[in-house]
VEXDRENLUM-599668 format. One record per residue (C-alpha): residue number from 1; x, y, z. Coordinates in pm, 1 decimal. Layout:
<nodes>
(NUM (X Y Z))
...
</nodes>
This chain:
<nodes>
(1 (-2178.8 1966.3 293.5))
(2 (-2476.2 1737.9 236.9))
(3 (-2591.8 1545.1 545.1))
(4 (-2858.8 1279.7 589.4))
(5 (-3124.6 1359.2 848.4))
(6 (-3130.3 1037.1 1049.9))
(7 (-3501.5 1081.7 1126.5))
(8 (-3647.7 1185.8 791.6))
(9 (-3363.8 1031.4 586.1))
(10 (-3369.2 1342.0 367.8))
(11 (-3054.6 1515.0 243.3))
(12 (-2995.8 1859.7 393.6))
(13 (-2722.1 2105.9 298.1))
(14 (-2500.5 2283.6 553.0))
(15 (-2234.9 2543.6 475.3))
(16 (-2046.3 2486.2 800.7))
(17 (-2200.0 2210.4 1014.9))
(18 (-2118.6 2223.6 1385.0))
(19 (-1828.5 2008.8 1493.0))
(20 (-1949.9 1682.6 1643.5))
(21 (-2302.1 1722.9 1503.6))
(22 (-2289.7 1424.5 1268.5))
(23 (-2164.7 1068.8 1233.2))
(24 (-1960.1 960.4 932.4))
(25 (-1909.7 629.4 752.1))
(26 (-1578.0 480.0 641.7))
(27 (-1597.6 179.1 411.7))
(28 (-1468.5 24.3 91.7))
(29 (-1686.9 62.7 -213.0))
(30 (-1857.3 -242.9 -354.0))
(31 (-2126.6 -327.4 -604.8))
(32 (-2459.8 -153.7 -572.6))
(33 (-2348.4 173.1 -412.0))
(34 (-2611.4 449.2 -411.8))
(35 (-2520.3 778.0 -580.9))
(36 (-2635.2 1128.8 -487.5))
(37 (-2894.9 1131.0 -765.2))
(38 (-3015.3 780.5 -681.4))
(39 (-3055.1 859.4 -313.2))
(40 (-3278.6 1154.7 -393.6))
(41 (-3503.2 906.9 -577.0))
(42 (-3436.8 637.6 -318.6))
(43 (-3777.9 473.4 -339.9))
(44 (-3663.0 331.1 -672.7))
(45 (-3327.8 215.9 -536.4))
(46 (-3413.0 57.5 -202.2))
(47 (-3305.1 -278.6 -342.2))
(48 (-2942.2 -170.5 -394.8))
(49 (-2687.8 -317.1 -152.0))
(50 (-2543.4 24.3 -75.6))
(51 (-2871.0 132.2 81.2))
(52 (-2813.1 -110.4 369.4))
(53 (-2491.6 70.5 463.0))
(54 (-2666.7 406.0 452.5))
(55 (-2953.7 282.6 669.3))
(56 (-2722.3 120.0 925.6))
(57 (-2514.7 437.3 946.7))
(58 (-2829.7 633.0 1027.5))
(59 (-2936.9 375.7 1288.1))
(60 (-2598.4 388.4 1461.3))
(61 (-2592.0 769.2 1444.5))
(62 (-2933.3 784.6 1609.2))
(63 (-2807.0 553.0 1884.0))
(64 (-2534.4 810.5 1945.4))
(65 (-2805.3 1075.7 1972.8))
(66 (-2700.3 1239.2 1647.0))
(67 (-2944.9 1402.2 1408.0))
(68 (-2723.0 1374.8 1102.6))
(69 (-2493.6 1133.2 921.6))
(70 (-2263.5 1150.1 619.5))
(71 (-2193.1 874.4 366.4))
(72 (-1958.3 951.7 77.8))
(73 (-2150.6 754.5 -185.3))
(74 (-2471.2 958.5 -160.2))
(75 (-2363.3 1285.9 3.8))
(76 (-2143.0 1412.1 -280.6))
(77 (-2285.4 1515.7 -615.8))
(78 (-2010.8 1365.9 -827.8))
(79 (-2169.2 1502.5 -1144.0))
(80 (-2055.2 1846.3 -1026.3))
(81 (-1679.0 1880.2 -1065.9))
(82 (-1678.6 2181.4 -832.7))
(83 (-1860.7 1991.5 -558.1))
(84 (-1638.4 1686.3 -601.6))
(85 (-1324.3 1901.7 -577.8))
(86 (-1454.7 2077.1 -266.4))
(87 (-1541.6 1743.9 -106.3))
(88 (-1201.3 1587.9 -170.5))
(89 (-1020.3 1898.5 -45.0))
(90 (-1241.9 1905.5 266.3))
(91 (-1256.4 1531.8 335.1))
(92 (-997.0 1520.7 612.0))
(93 (-1165.7 1804.9 800.4))
(94 (-1507.9 1645.9 756.5))
(95 (-1386.4 1323.7 915.6))
(96 (-1203.0 1518.3 1185.0))
(97 (-1518.5 1717.5 1263.5))
(98 (-1741.7 1413.1 1307.3))
(99 (-1867.1 1296.9 1645.7))
(100 (-1787.1 938.0 1552.0))
(101 (-1669.8 743.3 1249.0))
(102 (-1820.9 400.7 1181.5))
(103 (-1564.7 185.6 998.0))
(104 (-1751.5 -92.1 820.2))
(105 (-1527.4 -392.2 744.6))
(106 (-1728.3 -578.1 483.0))
(107 (-1486.5 -873.7 466.5))
(108 (-1444.8 -927.9 842.6))
(109 (-1640.0 -1241.3 931.8))
(110 (-1826.1 -1258.8 1262.6))
(111 (-1635.2 -1572.1 1369.1))
(112 (-1283.2 -1425.8 1324.0))
(113 (-1116.5 -1247.6 1612.9))
(114 (-1049.6 -879.4 1541.1))
(115 (-682.7 -905.2 1639.4))
(116 (-623.3 -1237.1 1464.3))
(117 (-396.1 -1227.4 1159.6))
(118 (-699.5 -1321.9 950.1))
(119 (-904.4 -1047.8 1116.3))
(120 (-845.1 -673.5 1100.4))
(121 (-493.5 -699.2 943.6))
(122 (-637.1 -893.9 649.4))
(123 (-924.6 -654.1 579.4))
(124 (-934.9 -480.7 243.8))
(125 (-1019.3 -160.5 433.9))
(126 (-652.3 -139.3 540.3))
(127 (-531.4 -162.8 181.8))
(128 (-726.4 131.9 41.4))
(129 (-575.5 478.0 4.4))
(130 (-877.0 679.8 118.7))
(131 (-920.0 495.4 447.8))
(132 (-581.4 615.5 579.7))
(133 (-715.5 961.8 658.7))
(134 (-1044.9 806.3 769.9))
(135 (-853.1 615.2 1037.6))
(136 (-638.1 909.3 1149.9))
(137 (-864.9 1215.6 1129.1))
(138 (-1162.2 1121.7 1355.1))
(139 (-1111.4 1119.7 1730.0))
(140 (-1358.0 833.4 1774.3))
(141 (-1365.7 535.0 1537.6))
(142 (-1581.9 227.4 1589.8))
(143 (-1517.7 -88.9 1388.6))
(144 (-1803.3 -308.3 1262.0))
(145 (-1781.6 -645.4 1089.1))
(146 (-1982.0 -762.7 789.7))
(147 (-2283.2 -836.3 1014.4))
(148 (-2265.7 -484.7 1163.7))
(149 (-2148.6 -620.8 1496.8))
(150 (-1928.1 -377.1 1685.4))
(151 (-1574.1 -517.9 1719.6))
(152 (-1405.8 -242.4 1917.3))
(153 (-1280.9 114.8 1888.2))
(154 (-964.6 287.3 1775.2))
(155 (-883.6 386.0 2132.7))
(156 (-935.2 33.4 2267.5))
(157 (-714.3 -118.3 1996.0))
(158 (-459.1 161.4 1966.6))
(159 (-151.5 -53.3 2029.2))
(160 (-265.5 -328.3 1795.5))
(161 (-358.6 -82.0 1519.5))
(162 (-25.8 100.0 1558.4))
(163 (162.0 -229.4 1528.5))
(164 (-43.0 -335.7 1226.7))
(165 (-30.1 -8.2 1033.6))
(166 (305.5 126.4 1167.6))
(167 (123.2 454.0 1238.1))
(168 (249.7 614.4 1558.1))
(169 (12.7 578.0 1851.3))
(170 (33.1 950.5 1924.6))
(171 (-98.5 1019.5 1573.1))
(172 (-386.2 775.9 1621.7))
(173 (-475.2 957.3 1944.3))
(174 (-449.0 1308.5 1801.7))
(175 (-428.3 1390.2 1430.9))
(176 (-278.2 1732.1 1516.4))
(177 (51.3 1547.1 1569.8))
(178 (67.8 1482.6 1193.8))
(179 (251.2 1810.3 1133.7))
(180 (532.3 1691.6 1364.1))
(181 (574.2 1363.7 1175.5))
(182 (835.7 1348.5 894.6))
(183 (688.9 1363.7 546.0))
(184 (862.9 1038.2 449.8))
(185 (705.9 849.7 738.6))
(186 (358.0 975.3 646.0))
(187 (421.1 864.6 288.1))
(188 (530.7 526.5 422.0))
(189 (187.2 472.6 580.5))
(190 (38.1 494.5 230.7))
(191 (312.0 301.6 49.7))
(192 (121.6 -28.3 33.7))
(193 (-224.9 119.9 -20.2))
(194 (-411.0 124.0 -350.3))
(195 (-675.9 334.6 -518.8))
(196 (-897.3 259.7 -817.0))
(197 (-781.1 568.0 -1006.6))
(198 (-411.1 649.5 -1019.7))
(199 (-476.0 1019.0 -951.3))
(200 (-635.5 930.4 -618.3))
(201 (-299.0 805.4 -487.5))
(202 (-222.2 1176.3 -451.7))
(203 (-567.8 1314.0 -377.5))
(204 (-629.8 1073.5 -88.0))
(205 (-318.8 1210.8 86.8))
(206 (-397.0 1581.5 66.8))
(207 (-549.1 1586.7 414.2))
(208 (-255.9 1394.1 561.4))
(209 (-28.4 1679.2 446.0))
(210 (-279.9 1964.1 485.3))
(211 (-258.9 2036.5 113.0))
(212 (-528.8 2184.9 -108.9))
(213 (-503.5 2158.4 -485.8))
(214 (-738.8 2118.9 -784.0))
(215 (-850.5 1778.1 -906.5))
(216 (-746.3 1692.6 -1262.4))
(217 (-865.0 1343.3 -1343.4))
(218 (-684.6 1222.8 -1650.5))
(219 (-341.5 1359.6 -1550.0))
(220 (-230.0 1019.9 -1420.5))
(221 (86.2 1008.7 -1210.0))
(222 (138.0 1383.6 -1252.0))
(223 (-104.7 1427.6 -962.7))
(224 (148.4 1276.9 -722.6))
(225 (417.5 1503.6 -864.9))
(226 (191.0 1804.0 -799.6))
(227 (127.2 1685.6 -444.7))
(228 (500.7 1674.1 -374.2))
(229 (548.4 2019.7 -523.1))
(230 (277.7 2157.2 -294.3))
(231 (437.5 1988.0 7.1))
(232 (773.8 2140.1 -89.0))
(233 (616.4 2487.0 -105.1))
(234 (487.6 2458.7 251.4))
(235 (752.4 2253.0 429.1))
(236 (1131.0 2249.4 473.3))
(237 (1119.2 1876.8 552.0))
(238 (1391.5 1713.9 340.1))
(239 (1256.5 1366.6 415.6))
(240 (1033.0 1434.3 113.5))
(241 (1339.9 1329.7 -87.9))
(242 (1422.9 1015.0 113.2))
(243 (1238.1 772.2 -117.0))
(244 (1410.7 487.0 -297.8))
(245 (1326.7 394.1 -655.5))
(246 (1129.8 91.1 -758.7))
(247 (1204.7 -65.3 -1098.3))
(248 (954.7 0.1 -1374.5))
(249 (787.1 -312.9 -1503.5))
(250 (1020.7 -483.4 -1749.7))
(251 (1269.1 -193.8 -1751.5))
(252 (1479.5 -226.5 -1436.0))
(253 (1623.3 71.8 -1252.9))
(254 (1686.5 400.1 -1431.6))
(255 (2039.0 536.4 -1413.3))
(256 (1905.9 883.8 -1332.1))
(257 (1591.3 1010.5 -1162.1))
(258 (1457.1 1345.5 -1046.4))
(259 (1406.2 1462.7 -688.3))
(260 (1043.3 1355.3 -663.6))
(261 (905.6 1004.7 -622.1))
(262 (660.4 854.8 -869.7))
(263 (423.9 702.1 -613.0))
(264 (385.9 650.9 -237.1))
(265 (520.7 297.3 -290.5))
(266 (870.6 444.3 -328.2))
(267 (858.6 544.2 40.6))
(268 (822.3 182.2 153.7))
(269 (1171.3 190.8 310.9))
(270 (1102.4 500.7 522.9))
(271 (933.5 350.9 829.7))
(272 (1228.5 434.0 1059.1))
(273 (1317.4 774.6 917.8))
(274 (1357.0 1056.4 1169.2))
(275 (1533.3 1390.1 1193.7))
(276 (1885.7 1400.1 1336.2))
(277 (1803.0 1736.6 1488.5))
(278 (1517.8 1736.2 1737.5))
(279 (1410.3 1890.8 2063.0))
(280 (1132.0 1714.1 2243.4))
(281 (840.7 1660.9 2007.9))
(282 (974.1 1894.5 1739.7))
(283 (1146.3 1751.0 1434.1))
(284 (1373.7 1916.8 1182.7))
(285 (1472.8 2231.5 1372.6))
(286 (1759.2 2293.2 1128.3))
(287 (1558.0 2408.8 828.9))
(288 (1686.8 2448.8 475.3))
(289 (1494.5 2653.9 224.5))
(290 (1428.8 2508.1 -117.1))
(291 (1225.6 2639.5 -406.3))
(292 (1050.9 2490.1 -708.0))
(293 (1148.6 2652.3 -1038.2))
(294 (1144.3 2563.9 -1406.6))
(295 (1500.2 2433.7 -1354.1))
(296 (1388.4 2194.5 -1079.9))
(297 (1432.0 2198.6 -703.8))
(298 (1660.4 2488.3 -611.7))
(299 (1851.2 2472.0 -284.7))
(300 (2154.3 2645.2 -134.9))
(301 (2369.2 2375.5 14.7))
(302 (2714.0 2225.1 50.6))
(303 (2725.0 1888.7 -120.0))
(304 (2953.4 1618.4 11.6))
(305 (3198.6 1426.5 -204.5))
(306 (3303.8 1071.3 -127.5))
(307 (3615.9 885.4 -226.8))
(308 (3410.0 576.6 -307.2))
(309 (3221.2 717.1 -608.6))
(310 (3225.2 1015.7 -838.7))
(311 (2881.8 1116.1 -716.0))
(312 (2800.7 1398.5 -478.3))
(313 (2589.6 1350.0 -166.1))
(314 (2303.5 1574.0 -54.6))
(315 (2268.4 1551.3 324.0))
(316 (1898.6 1517.1 410.5))
(317 (1953.1 1591.6 778.5))
(318 (1795.6 1255.5 860.4))
(319 (1886.3 933.9 1029.7))
(320 (1709.8 609.2 1112.9))
(321 (1621.5 446.3 1441.2))
(322 (1921.8 265.1 1591.3))
(323 (2175.8 472.3 1394.2))
(324 (2423.4 698.6 1584.0))
(325 (2296.1 1024.3 1730.9))
(326 (2395.8 1371.5 1612.4))
(327 (2707.9 1372.7 1831.7))
(328 (2860.6 1120.8 1589.7))
(329 (2968.7 1224.3 1238.8))
(330 (2839.7 891.6 1112.6))
(331 (2483.3 780.2 1065.1))
(332 (2335.4 1070.1 870.9))
(333 (2139.7 988.0 556.9))
(334 (2175.8 1145.9 215.3))
(335 (2101.1 1082.0 -149.4))
(336 (2338.3 1050.6 -445.1))
(337 (2344.3 1330.0 -703.0))
(338 (2519.6 1350.6 -1037.9))
(339 (2578.4 1667.5 -1234.6))
(340 (2471.5 1644.4 -1598.6))
(341 (2457.0 1896.4 -1885.6))
(342 (2090.5 1952.3 -1789.5))
(343 (2155.5 2007.3 -1418.8))
(344 (2179.1 1779.0 -1118.9))
(345 (1985.1 1452.2 -1118.3))
(346 (1949.1 1179.8 -863.0))
(347 (2173.5 876.9 -924.2))
(348 (2177.1 534.6 -757.0))
(349 (1817.9 616.4 -666.4))
(350 (1737.4 265.4 -546.1))
(351 (1952.3 331.8 -239.3))
(352 (2033.6 604.1 11.4))
(353 (2375.8 703.4 137.0))
(354 (2445.9 640.4 506.0))
(355 (2755.0 814.8 641.2))
(356 (3011.1 570.2 773.2))
(357 (3386.4 577.1 819.7))
(358 (3455.6 655.5 451.3))
(359 (3655.2 965.5 362.7))
(360 (3440.4 1264.4 269.5))
(361 (3504.8 1617.4 144.2))
(362 (3270.2 1914.0 174.3))
(363 (3219.3 2094.8 -156.3))
(364 (3150.2 2465.9 -202.8))
(365 (2824.4 2608.8 -71.2))
(366 (2612.8 2732.2 -360.2))
(367 (2266.6 2719.8 -511.0))
(368 (2210.6 2403.6 -710.8))
(369 (1910.0 2293.1 -913.8))
(370 (1800.8 1931.0 -922.8))
(371 (1558.7 1806.1 -1185.5))
(372 (1209.3 1733.4 -1052.3))
(373 (1163.7 1430.3 -1273.8))
(374 (1361.0 1237.8 -1533.3))
(375 (1175.2 1008.1 -1770.0))
(376 (1316.7 666.8 -1868.6))
(377 (1402.2 795.9 -2216.6))
(378 (1572.6 1107.0 -2075.7))
(379 (1769.5 890.3 -1835.8))
(380 (1891.8 665.3 -2116.0))
(381 (1990.6 968.4 -2322.8))
(382 (2169.8 1135.3 -2031.0))
(383 (2357.5 816.8 -1950.6))
(384 (2470.4 785.4 -2312.1))
(385 (2575.6 1150.1 -2354.2))
(386 (2643.9 1279.8 -2002.1))
(387 (3022.9 1268.4 -2023.0))
(388 (3060.2 1259.9 -2401.0))
(389 (3316.4 1519.6 -2508.5))
(390 (3343.6 1660.1 -2158.2))
(391 (3662.1 1855.7 -2085.2))
(392 (3858.7 1695.8 -1801.9))
(393 (4097.5 1930.0 -1624.6))
(394 (4422.3 1764.8 -1520.9))
(395 (4643.9 2013.5 -1335.1))
(396 (4985.7 1871.6 -1252.2))
(397 (4917.0 1864.9 -877.6))
(398 (4615.1 2022.3 -711.1))
(399 (4817.0 2046.9 -389.7))
(400 (5035.3 2317.9 -546.7))
(401 (4734.6 2539.4 -613.6))
(402 (4635.1 2800.7 -356.7))
(403 (4301.0 2850.4 -531.0))
(404 (4115.6 2770.5 -850.0))
(405 (3809.7 2930.8 -1010.1))
(406 (3631.8 2796.3 -1318.0))
(407 (3387.7 2920.5 -1579.5))
(408 (3119.4 2830.5 -1672.6))
(409 (3025.7 2708.2 -1326.6))
(410 (2691.6 2572.8 -1453.5))
(411 (2874.3 2299.0 -1642.4))
(412 (3159.7 2237.8 -1397.4))
(413 (3146.4 1908.4 -1209.6))
(414 (3384.9 1964.8 -920.6))
(415 (3361.8 1610.3 -795.1))
(416 (3479.8 1469.3 -1128.9))
(417 (3685.9 1779.1 -1220.7))
(418 (3537.7 1822.6 -1565.4))
(419 (3331.2 2058.6 -1780.3))
(420 (3019.1 1898.6 -1925.7))
(421 (2929.7 1942.8 -2292.1))
(422 (2567.0 2016.3 -2382.9))
(423 (2624.3 1890.5 -2736.1))
(424 (2774.8 2175.7 -2937.4))
(425 (3111.1 2222.8 -2768.3))
(426 (3221.1 2460.7 -2496.0))
(427 (3459.4 2740.5 -2402.2))
(428 (3602.1 2648.5 -2061.8))
(429 (3836.1 2846.1 -1839.3))
(430 (4025.3 2785.2 -1515.8))
(431 (4188.6 3066.3 -1320.6))
(432 (4472.7 2901.4 -1128.9))
(433 (4651.2 3061.2 -835.2))
(434 (4983.1 2884.6 -785.4))
(435 (5101.8 2864.4 -427.7))
(436 (5434.9 3026.4 -345.1))
(437 (5737.0 2798.2 -349.1))
(438 (5989.2 2954.2 -104.7))
(439 (6320.6 3038.4 -268.8))
(440 (6181.9 2957.9 -613.2))
(441 (5883.2 3181.5 -688.1))
(442 (5614.8 3388.9 -524.8))
(443 (5244.2 3322.5 -561.7))
(444 (5121.1 3393.1 -913.0))
(445 (4815.5 3342.6 -1131.7))
(446 (4750.1 3190.0 -1470.6))
(447 (4444.5 3129.8 -1686.9))
(448 (4413.4 2810.8 -1889.3))
(449 (4143.5 2796.3 -2155.1))
(450 (4003.4 2544.1 -2396.8))
(451 (3754.9 2546.5 -2683.5))
(452 (3592.5 2236.7 -2831.4))
(453 (3343.6 2420.1 -3051.5))
(454 (3466.6 2445.9 -3408.1))
(455 (3806.1 2284.3 -3364.4))
(456 (4034.3 2188.0 -3078.3))
(457 (4199.1 2484.0 -2913.2))
(458 (4380.8 2542.7 -2586.0))
(459 (4575.1 2837.4 -2451.4))
(460 (4734.2 2970.7 -2132.6))
(461 (4832.7 3314.3 -1999.6))
(462 (5017.1 3408.0 -1680.8))
(463 (4958.2 3736.0 -1502.4))
(464 (5262.2 3880.8 -1683.5))
(465 (5107.6 3824.9 -2028.1))
(466 (4946.7 4112.6 -2215.4))
(467 (4610.6 3936.5 -2258.9))
(468 (4581.4 3808.9 -1901.5))
(469 (4384.7 4111.3 -1776.3))
(470 (4158.5 4107.3 -2083.2))
(471 (4075.9 3740.9 -2028.2))
(472 (3997.2 3803.3 -1659.2))
(473 (3771.3 4097.2 -1750.6))
(474 (3594.8 3875.0 -2001.7))
(475 (3528.1 3611.4 -1735.5))
(476 (3408.0 3873.5 -1488.1))
(477 (3144.6 4014.7 -1722.9))
(478 (3040.7 3702.6 -1912.9))
(479 (2802.0 3551.7 -1658.7))
(480 (2549.4 3381.0 -1886.1))
(481 (2594.2 3017.8 -1985.3))
(482 (2528.7 3112.1 -2347.9))
(483 (2852.8 3314.6 -2340.5))
(484 (3039.9 2984.6 -2321.2))
(485 (2837.7 2750.7 -2542.7))
(486 (2676.2 2965.3 -2814.8))
(487 (2974.1 3146.7 -2970.5))
(488 (3343.6 3057.0 -2974.1))
(489 (3448.5 3380.4 -2800.0))
(490 (3780.1 3228.4 -2693.2))
(491 (3893.7 3216.3 -3054.3))
(492 (3717.6 3537.7 -3160.4))
(493 (3861.9 3755.5 -2882.1))
(494 (4187.5 3596.0 -2771.7))
(495 (4312.6 3328.0 -3012.1))
(496 (4225.5 3459.9 -3356.9))
(497 (4582.7 3423.6 -3481.4))
(498 (4628.6 3063.8 -3367.8))
(499 (4597.4 2784.8 -3628.4))
(500 (4276.4 2579.5 -3648.3))
(501 (4379.9 2293.8 -3422.8))
(502 (4602.5 2416.8 -3141.8))
(503 (4641.7 2140.1 -2888.4))
(504 (4954.1 2261.0 -2704.9))
(505 (5048.8 2598.5 -2563.5))
(506 (5287.2 2752.5 -2306.8))
(507 (5319.3 3071.2 -2102.9))
(508 (5595.5 3198.7 -1875.6))
(509 (5618.9 3374.2 -1541.8))
(510 (5947.1 3532.9 -1426.4))
(511 (6017.6 3592.6 -1057.8))
(512 (6245.4 3898.0 -1042.2))
(513 (6356.5 3829.2 -685.6))
(514 (6478.9 3472.5 -737.4))
(515 (6561.9 3481.8 -1105.9))
(516 (6363.9 3166.2 -1167.6))
(517 (6136.7 3130.7 -1465.6))
(518 (5822.0 2918.2 -1446.3))
(519 (5680.3 2762.5 -1759.8))
(520 (5312.0 2668.3 -1754.3))
(521 (5214.7 2439.8 -2040.0))
(522 (4877.7 2297.3 -2144.9))
(523 (4800.1 2007.6 -2373.6))
(524 (4461.2 1898.8 -2509.9))
(525 (4415.9 1530.2 -2590.3))
(526 (4130.4 1287.9 -2655.0))
(527 (4070.3 989.9 -2430.1))
(528 (3782.7 796.5 -2275.5))
(529 (3591.6 847.3 -1949.4))
(530 (3310.9 616.7 -1833.5))
(531 (3304.7 461.1 -2178.4))
(532 (3262.8 794.5 -2359.6))
(533 (3510.1 995.1 -2567.9))
(534 (3621.9 1315.0 -2401.3))
(535 (3887.9 1584.6 -2394.4))
(536 (4164.5 1596.9 -2136.2))
(537 (4333.1 1929.4 -2066.5))
(538 (4662.8 1861.8 -1890.6))
(539 (4846.0 2140.7 -1707.1))
(540 (5217.1 2115.2 -1628.2))
(541 (5456.5 2348.3 -1446.4))
(542 (5832.9 2360.2 -1493.4))
(543 (6077.1 2575.1 -1297.2))
(544 (6381.7 2695.9 -1494.6))
(545 (6688.9 2902.7 -1401.6))
(546 (6958.8 3015.8 -1644.1))
(547 (6864.6 2746.8 -1898.2))
(548 (6893.4 2476.4 -1629.7))
(549 (6584.0 2272.9 -1534.0))
(550 (6550.6 2266.1 -1156.7))
(551 (6227.5 2062.3 -1127.8))
</nodes>
């Protein structure tokens, strides 16, 4: 860390300077700033405007009895990528370790009151990304106007600053409280701030989240994606996913998005976010593990289905101020998810779900993967093809089923009761367990199957059929998705003798105790769903006795 000796004005290097041994400057860059190389030859650059800020910082540091001062313009060799990366990764700790931070407000006139709406709240210093950590990290911050007149301190103006910035007063008093603050709320503090380079929207927040990662200038908005991935690796805080989408210029809202936001601006609605589960100062005691993989964000959870839409809801374990407490089943916040042939994506991303009095069902607990990001072109393609040629399962009455298992589960959308098609057709199976009907039949099982690969094919077997066990063994051992979308194994193994297009089929189950015979029939038709052509596999059950239809 390079520091300016306030007496000699020479730069001196320290590996680990003592805490509280230096003053530090916070400011917005303007014309005429002095670089590291220029400061070393400062006799030639005394005329530059930036030199005045450096000199005043040294004067104020000396008044504090400090031997050293740090100014970002001249104390970082930006020609060295290694030194620049180290500085950016260390910046929060450098500000935190200072004895005092002098915040120079270059656009605050001497005749405007600090707490006037045209005063501190209007300063450009509050609009810059880097100055967020420069306000929070140091214990002592002194504010100076454009004439270098002291206008107060962070401690003296804590309430006013908290009201202006929406940063909690406890965070302004002690930056250690940051780790207890929801990720979404910390992102909210930066949602209206700007940086000159788009990558810095992520880099300026690394200290706020205690994240260290390499600088890659030129990667654009991918830097913010990397920041969120690093946060997800270190935290179980699901408020990371509480953002709401902002329309792209001239394009409107995307139908589908990934789990990660594109910029801090998408957290602008998160000022009141808090955990529903808390004890004293601690937030988010109910933790849920999630991982980042090449398939997206992986998480073991029970999604929630609503009667209002075909989407599933991922409960974030959050609520907002003024919403009901945890003792009420209402008031929790979630996000909408839609299953697609490429995995789960976020839908209706411009809004969050807030639990009300609507009817909800809890879906099976399992590991799901949600895409990290979905580009506008991918979203348009998914919307056009998501449900095209999907296989919709229409059992006669789900209430008469004791259980149902499906394969392949990767393409089964339970909320919409359909198998998704990745583009080349699918073998789909449903193992149905029919509930006992007293006096008519005992509980029994049947497998219905469908292929949409080379031609339309459907079939059905009850547990009394010769092939039933073979089909069940096939499903038990065929666990890869490719077993259902790469080769038409249904026809190869079980339906070789059926004609090309077989769109209707029946199977029978005989109950020896009652004498009733149950006929299970399947029919494959083509219809439309959400504006797209698809297949509909209807399942019907008839109960017969001595050639007389009973029901």
